[in-house]
BAFI-421557 format. One line per 4 residues: their letters; for each residue x negated, z negated, y negated of N, C-alpha, C. Coordinates in pm, whole numbers. Each point is the difference from the previous one (the first is absolute). Layout:
<nodes>
A = X Z Y X Z Y X Z Y | ...
</nodes>
This chain:
<nodes>
MLAN = 1135 377 3101 129 -78 9 31 -57 -142 | -91 -77 -56 28 -55 -134 -85 67 -110 | -118 51 42 -95 50 -101 58 108 -89 | 88 82 59 48 120 -74 124 -37 -83
VLHA = 47 -124 7 119 -33 -81 -22 -110 -103 | -110 -79 17 -16 -119 -89 -11 32 -147 | -79 108 -29 -9 38 -141 128 45 -61 | 77 70 86 128 56 -48 101 -108 -29
INGV = -5 -112 73 100 -105 -16 -45 -111 -89 | -125 3 -45 -59 -110 -80 34 24 -146 | 117 -36 -44 40 3 -138 47 136 -43 | -39 40 -123 58 119 -63 -65 127 58
DPQE = 82 102 14 -53 133 44 -96 44 -111 | -122 42 36 -97 40 -106 53 116 -84 | 88 84 56 59 107 -83 91 -53 -114 | 43 -124 11 85 -58 -104 -74 -80 -100
IPYK = -134 0 2 -81 -70 -97 -42 94 -106 | 68 11 -114 -41 93 -104 -124 -46 -76 | -70 102 -54 -118 -35 -81 44 -53 -134 | -73 -95 -50 2 -41 -137 -134 -63 -34
PHPS = -47 13 -127 -127 -59 -34 -7 -150 26 | -105 -42 66 -20 -141 32 -150 -23 12 | -49 -115 -44 -145 -27 10 -59 13 138 | 85 -18 109 -49 14 133 -27 146 36
FVGA = 55 94 -76 -15 141 35 -99 71 -90 | -78 -75 -75 -104 65 -85 -108 59 88 | -61 105 -49 -102 67 76 -142 -13 -54 | -94 11 90 -141 3 -36 -69 75 113
KNRC = -99 -65 65 -78 68 102 77 23 131 | 97 -89 30 59 3 135 148 34 1 | 47 66 -104 142 50 3 2 148 -44 | 77 76 66 5 145 -26 107 32 -104
LRAT = -42 70 -108 88 34 -108 109 97 52 | -43 99 84 96 96 47 112 -65 81 | -38 -90 89 98 -70 83 99 -79 -85 | -51 -63 -108 85 -79 -90 95 95 -76
VYWR = -47 120 -32 87 95 -69 111 49 93 | -33 23 126 105 38 99 107 -105 4 | -41 -130 4 93 -117 5 85 1 -128 | -61 18 -111 69 2 -129 103 111 -5
MGIP = -27 113 61 90 116 -2 111 -20 100 | -1 -108 80 109 -23 91 -2 80 126 | -120 52 35 -12 82 117 1 -90 124 | 82 28 101 10 -84 121 -128 -6 75
RTLA = -28 -119 51 -111 -16 87 23 67 133 | -107 58 60 19 70 126 -57 -65 119 | -74 -112 -25 -59 -73 110 49 -146 -6 | -18 -72 113 37 -139 1 -78 -79 -109
DRAQ = 70 -80 -72 -59 -77 -112 -3 -149 34 | -117 -61 -13 -18 -138 36 14 -90 -125 | 25 59 -116 -5 -74 -125 87 -125 -6 | 123 14 54 90 -113 -4 -45 -112 94
SLSC = -46 37 115 -47 -103 96 -127 -71 -62 | -87 75 -56 -120 -57 -63 42 -92 -115 | 97 39 -78 47 -79 -110 56 -137 50 | 81 5 106 55 -123 53 -109 -87 55
EHKA = -101 58 63 -112 -75 57 -80 -68 -112 | -23 73 -109 -80 -51 -111 75 -116 -67 | 133 12 -13 80 -105 -60 -14 -130 80 | 4 14 130 -12 -116 87 -136 -65 -12
LREL = -108 80 -5 -134 -57 -14 -16 -66 -141 | 54 63 -99 -3 -60 -135 68 -141 1 | 117 -5 57 71 -125 5 -72 -107 74 | -67 32 110 -78 -97 71 -114 -58 -84
TLRT = -65 91 -76 -108 -44 -85 53 -82 -117 | 109 39 -60 63 -78 -108 37 -136 45 | 58 -9 121 44 -127 53 -122 -97 18 | -109 56 52 -121 -83 14 -48 -54 -132
IREK = -3 90 -100 -43 -44 -136 93 -107 -53 | 129 26 16 105 -88 -53 -11 -141 60 | -16 -6 135 17 -125 71 -137 -76 23 | -109 74 -4 -125 -64 44 -116 6 -100
SAYR = 14 76 -108 -115 10 -92 22 -87 -123 | -108 -13 -77 8 -80 -123 49 83 -118 | 21 128 25 50 94 -107 153 -19 -14 | 45 13 -120 149 6 -21 40 147 -4
LSCE = 105 31 76 43 139 4 137 12 -71 | 9 89 -96 127 19 -71 29 148 -26 | 111 28 -57 38 139 -38 -1 96 115 | 32 -48 124 -1 89 115 108 108 -14
NTRV = -41 119 33 98 119 -6 65 15 -140 | -74 -41 -105 49 23 -135 -22 146 -39 | 103 60 -56 -11 143 -44 -62 6 -140 | -94 88 -17 -63 19 -130 1 148 -39
LCGL = -4 25 -129 -3 135 -53 -144 34 -32 | -51 101 77 -144 34 -7 -30 113 -100 | 106 70 -44 -24 111 -95 113 96 -2 | -10 108 -71 102 104 -8 -61 130 39
VEFM = 70 73 82 -46 132 46 118 97 -5 | -36 131 16 105 102 7 44 19 143 | 137 6 23 51 19 131 140 52 -11 | 26 112 73 130 64 1 56 27 -139
GNKE = -82 49 -88 36 28 -139 7 -118 -94 | -12 -119 54 -7 -124 -84 -143 -29 -37 | -35 17 -128 -136 -19 -46 -42 -143 -12 | 100 -92 10 -29 -145 -13 53 -71 121
YSLE = -29 55 124 41 -63 119 -81 -129 24 | 67 -108 34 -68 -129 19 -77 1 132 | -131 -26 -11 -87 -14 117 1 -153 36 | 78 -35 96 23 -140 35 -55 -32 138
ADID = -35 -124 18 -46 -49 131 21 -146 14 | 7 -48 124 14 -143 27 -143 -53 35 | -42 -103 -68 -130 -59 35 14 -99 118 | -111 -18 75 8 -93 108 13 -146 -47
GVLT = -68 -32 -113 11 -133 -51 -108 -23 -105 | 0 -125 -54 -104 -45 -96 -60 -125 53 | -130 -5 13 -71 -117 45 -45 -81 -125 | 12 -136 12 -51 -85 -100 -94 -105 68
DMMN = -130 -5 -48 -94 -88 69 7 -140 -66 | -88 -83 47 2 -142 -47 -43 -10 -148 | -61 100 -56 -34 4 -145 105 69 -81 | 115 26 63 113 67 -68 -32 142 -42
RRYL = -96 64 65 -25 144 -20 90 79 87 | 56 113 -58 100 71 68 -50 142 42 | 34 40 120 -47 125 54 122 76 62 | 5 125 -19 95 83 74 -54 3 143
LQIE = 96 -3 94 -40 2 142 60 132 57 | -85 82 58 44 127 64 -60 -1 139 | 91 6 101 -43 1 143 15 140 59 | -108 45 65 -3 134 59 -48 -6 141
PVVQ = 91 10 103 -42 9 139 -67 138 22 | -108 0 76 -77 125 29 -45 -1 143 | -26 115 55 -50 16 139 -146 -29 7 | -48 -14 123 -139 -36 22 -99 93 -70
KAFE = 22 129 8 -95 97 -59 -8 -26 -152 | 114 -12 -64 1 -24 -148 -69 -128 -33 | 27 -106 79 -65 -125 -26 -151 9 15 | -48 73 97 -143 23 15 -60 71 -122
ELLE = 75 95 -50 -49 73 -117 -8 -88 -123 | 102 -92 -14 -4 -98 -109 -126 -92 12 | -29 -36 120 -113 -90 23 -133 73 -36 | 1 132 9 -114 83 -32 -11 31 -143
GETY = 99 -44 -83 -5 20 -143 99 96 -59 | 83 61 86 105 93 -52 97 -80 -82 | 61 65 -99 91 -71 -93 149 42 5 | 29 115 59 139 46 10 71 6 -141
LEKL = -29 111 -69 47 18 -134 152 -15 -14 | 74 49 97 146 -9 -9 42 -147 -20 | -67 -92 73 37 -143 -3 -39 -57 -139 | -114 44 -49 -49 -51 -134 95 51 -107
IKCC = 42 126 3 91 55 -101 134 -76 8 | 45 -25 122 126 -77 14 -9 -137 -65 | -118 -66 18 -17 -135 -61 -6 12 -150 | -54 108 -57 5 16 -146 142 8 -48
FLMK = 84 82 74 143 7 -36 66 -133 3 | -25 -78 105 68 -129 21 -49 -104 -100 | -133 -2 -31 -45 -92 -98 55 28 -143 | 4 130 -28 56 36 -132 150 -47 -3
GAGL = 73 28 105 141 -40 3 21 -152 -3 | -89 -75 69 14 -145 5 -63 -68 -120 | -75 72 -82 -63 -65 -114 -115 -90 38 | -64 23 112 -114 -80 51 -126 82 -3
TQCV = -115 -70 -17 -128 67 -15 -90 -13 127 | 46 -77 97 -78 -13 127 90 18 121 | -53 46 105 74 28 123 -82 -30 126 | 68 -60 98 -60 -15 130 60 109 88
LLFK = -80 98 33 41 110 88 -42 -40 141 | 95 -39 81 -29 -58 133 30 99 112 | -104 40 66 18 94 113 7 -84 125 | 95 34 89 13 -64 135 -20 104 102
NKNT = -93 -31 91 -30 87 113 118 -10 105 | 69 103 20 119 -8 91 -43 -19 150 | -126 38 29 -48 -11 137 -58 -134 34 | -69 -58 -96 -72 -127 28 52 -117 -81
SAYL = 85 27 -98 51 -110 -91 -108 -51 -95 | -113 64 -6 -102 -31 -103 48 33 -137 | -53 -69 -104 39 20 -136 -125 42 -86 | 29 68 -102 -102 43 -95 68 2 -139
DFLL = -57 -70 -99 63 6 -131 -92 49 -108 | 57 82 -91 -69 49 -120 60 -82 -119 | -85 -64 -72 44 -62 -126 -22 100 -114 | 108 44 -58 -3 106 -101 24 -59 -139
GYDC = -71 54 -97 31 -29 -144 36 131 -68 | 107 -11 -81 50 125 -63 26 -20 -149 | -55 88 -78 25 8 -149 98 113 -15 | 125 -37 -34 108 99 -3 -24 96 -121
KADF = -44 -57 -118 -15 89 -115 -108 99 16 | -109 -41 64 -111 98 25 18 75 128 | 97 -33 81 20 61 130 -133 -10 79 | -51 -120 8 -129 -23 67 21 -101 113
LEIL = -35 34 122 8 -89 115 -136 -36 55 | -23 -128 31 -128 -45 57 35 -78 128 | -78 29 108 7 -81 121 -97 -115 -23 | 52 -120 -16 -79 -116 -41 -68 -62 125
SVSS = 63 1 114 -58 -49 121 72 53 124 | -64 -4 114 63 37 127 -39 -105 102 | 100 -53 70 -26 -103 103 77 33 127 | -60 -42 110 59 33 130 23 -130 84
SQGD = 103 3 76 30 -117 87 -106 -11 113 | -77 110 16 -105 -6 107 -134 -44 -60 | -3 -29 -130 -120 -50 -65 -96 111 -38 | 41 131 6 -85 110 -35 -24 5 -152
LITP = -115 46 -39 -30 17 -143 22 154 -27 | 91 35 -83 31 143 -29 -28 35 -141 | -75 107 -15 -32 55 -131 72 138 -13 | 100 8 -87 71 132 -13 -94 109 -43
LQNR = 26 121 49 -81 112 -42 15 30 -151 | 115 -40 -51 26 13 -147 86 -119 -38 | -32 -67 -109 80 -121 -35 60 7 -143 | -24 112 -75 61 14 -132 65 134 -7
FTGL = 126 -4 -57 78 124 -6 70 9 -135 | -8 113 -61 77 22 -125 99 110 21 | 124 -22 -54 102 107 -1 86 5 124 | 2 -104 86 78 5 119 150 6 -26
YRAG = 49 -81 -97 142 2 -31 36 141 -52 | -84 53 -91 30 135 -57 3 106 114 | -94 -12 96 -3 96 115 126 -17 83 | 48 -121 19 124 -16 78 119 63 -70
IEWF = 14 -14 -129 107 63 -73 -7 151 13 | -127 50 -4 -25 142 10 42 53 140 | -19 -84 98 39 42 140 148 31 2 | 83 -91 -53 143 16 0 44 121 -82
EKVE = -71 26 -112 32 113 -83 -33 132 76 | -111 -2 73 -39 119 80 105 32 108 | 49 -106 66 102 17 104 124 65 -64 | 42 -52 -114 117 56 -65 -24 146 -49
EFAN = -116 20 -53 -34 138 -47 5 102 110 | -62 -30 111 -2 96 112 141 12 60 | 72 -107 7 133 9 61 95 88 -80 | -27 8 -129 86 82 -86 -53 136 -21
SSIL = -111 36 70 -56 134 -20 18 75 134 | -47 125 5 13 79 120 -133 6 71 | -97 -82 -39 -131 0 60 -29 -137 66 | -48 5 123 -35 -123 68 -145 -38 -39
PPRS = -27 -130 -6 -137 -42 -22 -92 22 118 | -127 7 -19 -92 9 112 6 -121 90 | -40 14 126 -2 -116 92 -111 -98 -52 | 19 -123 32 -101 -101 -29 -101 -12 109
FSRT = 32 50 122 -89 -10 118 -4 131 71 | -101 19 81 -9 113 85 101 -9 110 | 47 110 61 106 -3 95 -42 -62 134 | -132 -20 20 -45 -66 124 -19 -150 -19
SWQC = 34 -56 -116 -20 -140 -30 103 -81 76 | -23 -133 19 94 -85 68 126 -19 -89 | -20 7 -133 118 -16 -87 103 107 27 | -50 125 11 90 113 23 66 -5 140
SYCS = -76 -60 93 54 -8 138 116 -95 6 | 8 -93 -92 112 -98 4 108 34 -103 | -19 105 -80 95 31 -105 127 61 54 | 116 -47 -45 120 47 47 40 140 -61
YGNL = -82 45 -97 22 133 -57 -108 99 48 | -78 -41 103 -116 81 42 41 148 36 | 102 17 81 39 137 40 41 84 -120 | 78 -57 -89 45 72 -120 -123 34 -90
CRQD = -92 -91 -14 -114 15 -86 -80 120 49 | -20 12 127 -81 113 51 73 136 -19 | 137 -4 7 73 123 -19 2 42 -147 | -26 -95 -94 8 28 -141 -128 59 -58
DDKS = -100 28 80 -123 58 -51 27 142 -50 | -31 30 -122 8 132 -49 -96 14 -120 | -2 113 -67 -94 23 -112 22 -92 -118 | 114 -62 -10 29 -81 -118 -46 -146 15
TNPL = -48 -33 121 -45 -136 25 -146 -2 47 | -68 -102 -34 -141 -18 38 -5 -86 129 | -44 55 113 -1 -84 125 -106 -99 10 | -93 -1 -95 -113 -93 1 38 -132 -66
PMPW = -68 -111 40 26 -129 -62 -25 6 -151 | 76 -74 -76 -19 -8 -146 -47 -137 -37 | -111 -10 -78 -48 -137 -37 108 -78 -74 | 12 -128 34 99 -84 -65 -28 -11 -148
SSLI = -128 2 -44 -34 -20 -140 51 114 -85 | 34 117 62 45 109 -77 144 -20 -50 | 66 -104 52 137 -29 -43 5 -77 -128 | -112 -60 -42 -3 -101 -109 -2 67 -134
RRVS = 90 -33 -85 -9 31 -146 64 -111 -74 | -33 -18 -126 44 -116 -77 154 4 -23 | 70 -107 32 139 -16 -32 23 -136 -62 | 112 -21 -67 25 -126 -61 40 -104 107
NGMS = -31 -125 -23 38 -105 88 146 -31 -2 | 54 -39 112 142 -37 4 28 -137 -54 | 129 -40 -1 36 -133 -49 -11 -98 114 | 5 -126 -31 -16 -98 105 90 -122 -37
TCIR = 29 -77 105 67 -128 -26 -95 -112 53 | 24 -122 -45 -83 -113 37 81 -99 79 | -72 -68 88 63 -110 77 -17 -125 -85 | 113 -73 -10 2 -120 -84 -87 -107 65
QE = -80 -64 -90 -80 -112 43 92 -115 44 | -34 -62 113 88 -111 51 -44 -130 -65
</nodes>
């Protein structure tokens, strides 16, 4: 009765959402390069897409968390939804396309230390993986982009469990010049002690820029990139390009997964803007 129409009527038709480089679309372990290239090429989606509904849901959860911080915590919250310039990338023939994003806000503690705030709602399975030490590279790369754009060196990456409303935060420290990120601490609203499987990363910003360059490179060529996952994976089962992807198998494409690290090569850092001290 309602289930088959709610996604269709919830905001913008997914076919009308064009691709453009954005920190939220950066890839690492959990995003498929080929699917992103299809999107960049403007190929219509062939399956129902939940992206818009999920986006609306995430915005509502973010606002609830921001309101709690704003009204009940000792932290001062400022610069909400401030747009920052995270770098320059190539897109649609423009070699200096602005990679822009809106930050969730800036936290100031009682010692006047300032932190970028990034809120990420996740499902139960992802939250359990985080508790087990997973780091979700896409989210870390996104925070590197946002800290560079905001001119801040520390970030509170706050995960909210959409199923249980539990929270988990990563305190990140970032050296923009060295492109070096460190997870300084991890704390949970459930009181769990979490030790990340890896807590130091070099070159994440550079790898993020490389991702967007690879998307552009393949979109402008006649060769599709290899899949990032096997066709039996859950990622492929939810992909709106799944049917097309299976039809596109031929001798010019490699049907096997491609290691994310093979995308990385040295590129120059983009430009950034800073948030004014209040």
